[in-house]
C-alpha positions in Angstrom: 0.0 0.0 0.0 1.6 3.3 -1.0 2.0 6.2 1.5 -0.5 8.3 -0.4 -3.3 5.9 0.4 -4.1 8.1 3.4 -4.0 7.9 7.1 -7.4 6.2 7.3 -6.1 3.3 5.2 -3.0 3.0 7.3 -5.1 3.0 10.5 -7.3 0.3 9.0 -4.2 -1.8 8.2 -2.8 -1.4 11.7 -6.2 -2.3 13.2 -6.4 -5.4 11.0 -2.8 -6.4 11.9 -3.6 -5.9 15.5 -6.4 -8.4 15.3 -4.4 -10.9 13.4 -0.9 -10.5 14.6 -1.0 -9.4 18.2 -0.5 -12.9 19.8 2.3 -13.7 17.4 4.2 -10.5 18.2 3.7 -10.8 22.0 4.7 -14.5 22.0 7.7 -14.0 19.8 9.1 -11.2 22.0 8.3 -13.2 25.1 10.5 -16.0 23.8 13.4 -13.6 23.3 13.0 -11.5 26.5 11.5 -14.1 28.9 9.5 -11.3 30.3 5.7 -11.0 29.7 5.5 -7.4 30.8 8.3 -6.3 28.5 6.9 -8.4 25.6 3.5 -6.7 26.0 5.1 -3.2 26.2 7.3 -3.8 23.1 4.4 -5.2 21.1 2.4 -2.0 21.9 5.4 0.1 20.9 5.6 -1.7 17.6 2.0 -1.1 16.7 2.3 2.6 17.7 5.3 2.9 15.5 3.4 1.3 12.6 0.9 4.1 12.6 3.7 6.7 11.9 6.1 4.7 9.8 3.6 3.0 7.5 2.1 6.5 6.7 5.5 7.4 5.4 6.7 4.2 3.8 3.5 2.3 3.0 2.1 -0.8 4.6 4.7 -3.7 4.2 3.9 -6.8 2.3 4.2 -8.8 5.6 2.9 -6.6 8.4 3.3 -9.4 11.0 6.9 -9.9 10.2 7.5 -6.1 10.3 5.8 -5.7 13.7 7.6 -8.7 15.2 11.0 -7.4 14.0 10.3 -3.9 15.4 9.1 -5.3 18.7 12.0 -7.7 19.2 14.6 -5.0 18.3 12.9 -2.6 20.8 13.0 -5.4 23.4 16.7 -6.1 22.8 17.4 -2.3 23.1 15.7 -2.3 26.5 17.5 -5.4 27.7 20.9 -3.9 26.7 20.1 -0.7 28.6 19.1 -2.7 31.7 22.3 -4.7 31.4 23.2 -7.2 34.2 20.3 -6.0 36.5 17.8 -7.5 34.1 19.3 -11.0 34.5 18.7 -10.9 38.3 15.0 -10.5 37.9 12.6 -13.5 37.9 12.0 -14.4 34.3 10.1 -17.0 32.3 11.7 -20.4 32.3 12.5 -21.5 28.7 13.4 -24.8 27.0 17.0 -24.7 25.9 15.9 -24.9 22.2 13.2 -22.2 22.7 15.6 -19.9 24.5 18.0 -20.1 21.6 15.3 -19.1 19.1 15.4 -22.3 17.0 12.9 -24.6 18.6 12.1 -27.0 15.7 9.1 -29.3 15.7 8.1 -31.1 18.8 8.3 -34.9 18.7 4.9 -36.6 18.9 2.6 -33.6 18.4 4.4 -31.8 15.6 3.1 -28.6 17.2 5.6 -25.9 17.9 4.4 -22.3 17.9 5.1 -19.4 20.2 1.4 -18.5 20.2 0.5 -21.9 21.7 3.3 -21.5 24.3 1.7 -18.1 25.2 -1.8 -19.6 25.5 -0.7 -22.5 27.6 1.3 -20.1 29.9 -1.8 -17.9 30.4 -3.9 -21.0 31.2 -1.3 -22.6 33.5 -3.0 -24.6 36.3 -1.0 -22.6 38.9 -3.3 -19.7 38.1 -6.9 -19.6 39.2 -9.7 -19.5 36.5 -10.4 -15.7 36.7 -6.7 -15.0 36.3 -6.4 -17.4 33.4 -9.3 -15.8 31.6 -8.1 -12.2 32.2 -4.5 -13.0 31.1 -5.7 -14.8 28.0 -7.9 -11.9 26.9 -5.1 -9.4 27.6 -2.0 -11.1 26.2 -3.5 -13.5 23.6 -6.5 -11.6 22.4 -5.1 -8.1 22.8 -8.0 -6.6 24.7 -7.1 -3.6 26.8 -7.4 -3.9 30.6 -10.5 -1.7 30.6 -12.1 -3.9 27.9 -11.4 -7.0 30.0 -12.8 -5.3 33.1 -16.0 -4.3 31.3 -16.3 -7.8 29.9 -16.6 -9.2 33.4 -18.2 -6.3 35.1 -15.4 -5.4 37.5 -13.7 -2.1 38.1 -10.6 -1.4 35.9 -8.2 -1.2 38.9 -9.4 -4.6 40.1 -8.8 -6.1 36.7 -5.4 -4.4 36.4 -4.4 -5.8 39.8 -5.6 -9.3 38.8 -3.5 -9.3 35.6 -0.5 -7.9 37.4 -0.7 -10.6 40.1 -1.0 -13.3 37.4 2.1 -12.1 35.6 4.0 -11.9 38.8 3.0 -15.4 39.8 4.2 -16.7 36.4 7.6 -15.1 37.0 8.0 -15.9 40.7 6.7 -19.5 40.3 9.0 -20.0 37.3 6.2 -21.2 35.2 7.8 -22.4 31.9 7.1 -20.8 28.6 6.9 -24.0 26.7 4.6 -26.7 25.3 4.3 -29.6 27.7 5.4 -33.1 26.9 3.0 -35.3 25.1 1.7 -37.0 28.3 0.9 -33.6 29.9 -0.5 -31.8 26.9 -4.0 -33.2 26.9 -4.6 -32.1 30.5 -3.2 -28.6 29.8 -5.2 -28.3 26.6 -8.4 -29.1 28.5 -7.8 -26.1 30.7 -7.2 -23.9 27.6 -10.5 -25.1 26.0 -12.4 -24.4 29.2 -11.1 -20.9 29.3 -11.9 -20.2 25.7 -15.4 -21.7 25.9 -16.1 -19.8 29.1 -15.4 -16.6 27.3 -17.6 -17.7 24.4 -20.6 -18.6 26.7 -20.3 -15.4 28.6 -20.7 -13.6 25.3 -23.3 -15.9 23.8 -25.6 -15.6 26.8 -24.5 -12.6 28.9 -25.2 -13.5 32.6 -26.1 -9.9 33.5 -26.6 -6.5 32.1 -29.0 -5.0 29.6 -28.0 -7.1 26.6 -28.7 -10.8 26.2 -25.6 -11.2 23.9 -22.1 -9.8 24.1 -20.9 -10.0 20.5 -17.4 -8.7 21.4 -16.7 -11.6 23.8 -18.2 -14.2 21.5 -16.2 -13.0 18.5 -13.0 -12.9 20.6 -13.5 -16.5 21.7 -14.3 -17.6 18.2 -11.1 -16.0 16.9 -9.1 -17.7 19.6 -10.7 -21.1 18.8 -9.8 -20.7 15.2 -6.2 -19.9 16.2 -6.1 -23.1 18.3 -7.5 -25.1 15.4 -4.9 -23.6 13.0 -2.2 -24.6 15.5 -3.6 -28.1 16.2 -5.8 -29.0 13.1 -5.8 -32.8 13.9 -6.9 -32.5 17.6 -10.5 -33.7 17.9 -11.2 -31.7 21.0 -10.2 -28.4 19.4 -12.2 -29.2 16.2 -15.2 -30.1 18.3 -15.1 -26.9 20.3 -14.7 -24.8 17.2 -17.6 -26.7 15.6 -19.9 -26.0 18.6 -19.0 -22.3 18.6 -19.6 -22.0 14.9 -23.0 -23.8 15.0 -24.0 -21.7 17.9 -22.8 -18.4 16.4 -24.5 -19.2 13.1 -27.9 -18.1 14.6 -26.6 -15.3 16.8 -28.2 -12.6 14.5 -31.6 -14.0 15.2 -31.3 -14.6 19.0 -32.1 -11.1 20.1 -35.2 -9.0 19.1 -35.1 -5.3 18.3 -36.2 -4.7 21.9 -33.1 -6.5 23.2 -35.1 -9.5 24.5 -33.9 -13.0 23.7 -35.8 -14.8 20.9 -36.5 -18.5 21.7 -35.3 -21.1 19.2 -38.8 -21.9 17.9 -39.4 -18.3 17.0 -36.1 -17.5 15.3 -36.0 -16.7 11.6 -34.0 -19.6 10.2 -33.6 -18.0 6.8 -31.2 -15.6 8.5 -29.0 -18.2 10.0 -25.4 -18.2 8.6 -25.4 -21.3 6.4 -21.6 -21.1 5.7 -20.9 -21.3 9.4 -23.4 -24.2 9.7 -21.7 -26.1 6.9 -18.2 -25.5 8.4 -19.4 -26.5 11.8 -21.1 -29.7 10.5 -17.9 -30.7 8.7 -15.9 -30.3 11.9 -18.4 -32.3 13.9 -18.1 -35.2 11.5 -14.3 -35.0 11.7 -14.2 -34.8 15.5 -16.5 -37.8 16.0 -14.3 -40.1 14.0 -12.3 -40.7 17.2 -13.7 -41.2 20.7 -16.5 -38.6 21.2 -15.6 -35.6 23.4 -18.0 -33.5 25.4 -17.7 -30.7 23.0 -18.2 -33.2 20.1 -21.5 -34.4 21.5 -22.7 -30.9 22.2 -21.7 -29.8 18.7 -23.6 -32.8 17.3 -26.7 -31.6 19.2 -26.2 -28.1 17.8 -25.9 -29.5 14.3 -29.2 -31.3 14.6 -30.9 -28.0 15.5 -29.0 -26.1 12.8 -29.7 -28.4 10.0 -33.5 -28.7 10.7 -35.3 -26.7 8.0 -38.0 -25.7 10.5 -38.7 -26.1 14.2 -41.3 -28.8 13.6 -38.9 -31.0 11.7 -36.3 -31.1 14.6 -35.2 -34.7 15.2 -35.9 -34.8 19.0 -35.3 -38.5 19.2 -31.7 -38.1 18.0 -31.2 -35.1 20.3 -32.4 -37.1 23.3 -30.1 -40.0 22.3 -27.1 -37.6 22.2 -28.0 -36.1 25.6 -28.2 -39.7 27.0 -24.6 -40.2 25.7 -23.5 -36.9 27.2 -25.1 -37.7 30.5 -23.4 -41.1 30.7 -20.0 -39.6 30.3 -20.2 -36.0 31.5 -23.3 -35.7 33.8 -24.2 -32.2 35.0 -27.3 -30.3 35.9 -27.1 -28.4 32.6 -27.1 -31.6 30.6 -30.0 -33.0 32.7 -32.0 -29.8 32.2 -31.5 -29.8 28.4 -32.3 -33.5 28.2 -35.5 -32.9 30.1 -36.5 -30.1 27.7 -35.7 -32.4 24.7 -37.8 -35.2 26.3 -40.6 -32.7 26.6 -40.6 -32.1 22.9 -40.1 -35.8 21.9 -42.7 -37.3 24.3 -44.8 -34.4 25.5 -44.7 -31.9 28.3 -45.7 -34.3 31.1 -42.8 -36.6 30.2 -40.6 -33.5 30.2 -41.8 -32.5 33.7 -41.1 -36.0 34.9 -37.6 -35.9 33.5 -37.1 -32.4 35.1 -38.4 -33.5 38.6 -34.9 -34.4 40.0 -33.6 -31.0 39.2 -36.6 -29.2 40.6 -35.8 -31.0 43.9 -32.1 -30.2 43.7 -30.7 -27.1 45.5 -29.4 -25.8 42.1 -33.0 -24.9 41.3 -32.8 -22.2 43.9 -29.9 -20.4 42.1 -30.0 -21.4 38.4 -32.8 -19.5 36.7 -33.0 -21.8 33.6 -34.4 -24.6 35.7 -37.4 -22.5 36.7 -37.7 -21.1 33.2 -37.8 -24.6 31.6 -40.2 -25.7 34.4 -42.5 -22.8 33.5 -42.5 -23.6 29.8 -43.3 -27.2 30.4 -46.1 -26.4 32.8 -47.5 -23.9 30.3 -47.5 -26.5 27.5 -49.2 -29.0 29.8 -52.0 -26.5 30.5 -51.1 -26.0 34.1 -51.3 -22.1 33.9 -51.3 -21.2 37.6 -48.2 -23.4 38.4 -46.6 -22.0 35.2 -47.1 -18.4 36.4 -45.4 -19.2 39.7 -42.5 -20.8 38.0 -42.1 -17.8 35.7 -42.1 -15.5 38.7 -39.3 -17.7 40.3 -37.3 -17.5 37.1 -37.6 -13.7 36.9 -36.5 -13.4 40.5 -33.4 -15.5 39.9 -32.4 -13.9 36.5 -29.8 -11.1 36.5 -30.0 -10.4 32.8 -32.4 -7.5 32.2 -33.1 -8.7 28.7 -33.9 -12.2 29.8 -36.1 -10.9 32.6 -38.1 -8.9 30.1 -38.6 -12.0 27.9 -39.8 -14.1 30.9 -42.1 -11.2 32.0 -43.6 -11.2 28.5 -44.4 -14.9 28.7 -45.9 -14.5 32.2 -48.0 -11.6 30.9 -49.3 -13.8 28.1 -50.5 -16.3 30.7 -52.2 -13.6 32.7 
């Protein structure tokens, strides 16, 4: 891109590079400096330099390589200025090959990428889950501290302190900046997938606030899942999680009405679903299920049944119940039990659904999890038990923190009244 293209074009190019190259730049500098704080600072400096220098010289053919070179050179300058004192500080522990900058492929997995090292470091089991999420969003996804704070509804100083403590713990505990051996990688990857999916579900169904959906979080998680799949294309767990997120995201544009209220699946306009996402997700589901099914694989298979039904009435509820049965056998949870009961209610009728839901109604989780009461209310309404349904809707409204979801539940309650 020539310099005369204008500052707006350069700004767009820098923004695009930030979205695509940020984790690569940070991770590459971290490998050289062994210091996450310094890597982050130098990456920010490189992107700031790009705004000025690209306006004068044009956008380079390989923006990522340019940014990485500038960031690493800046880091080396800083290290030279610090001299011997820098070597006395706690730093990231490196593999010998990684520290020398020529890691080569790892035996067994064939995966060797600084971005994966960065993700695994951010999600190290020595950190608690809130710290893992915050550090991943900041260092891997490039969200500002204020954006991460807004995402999880905490004050910015609180989030800044959380991120600082996490970085310090990585340094003081000598957490290695490396990809674990083959026997440890599955366990570590599971933690990464849990963090990514937690970010996605927080965006897909915002637990509180005025909006039922947080597109920014859902898109960030989807971008991170694609990065993981690019790095580990043959891992069934990664493919399954990406499939689940794609199939769920495909109908995101129809999940919220103009009023901000959530739109239930039977009422969504399926002609507006993203068919390209559905096709990509379905392909990944089939690929992931060739090996032993994972939790994400079974959940993605359920999402695929919903996504590929031309209309609500043609949904194959028998297959969905069978898939939930498999899920419940291997990964039982209240959420799986709840969704299975709803599916039974559509396959066999509302009274059968109420019978399947009865154990959860009696469980203490029903006192804190609003979706149990909401499902109970819907099943009672369909069974013609209006007064009981009204009480269940009131319970769901009292338990729900999301203003948008409360409004939707209130509308259903008003329709019964």
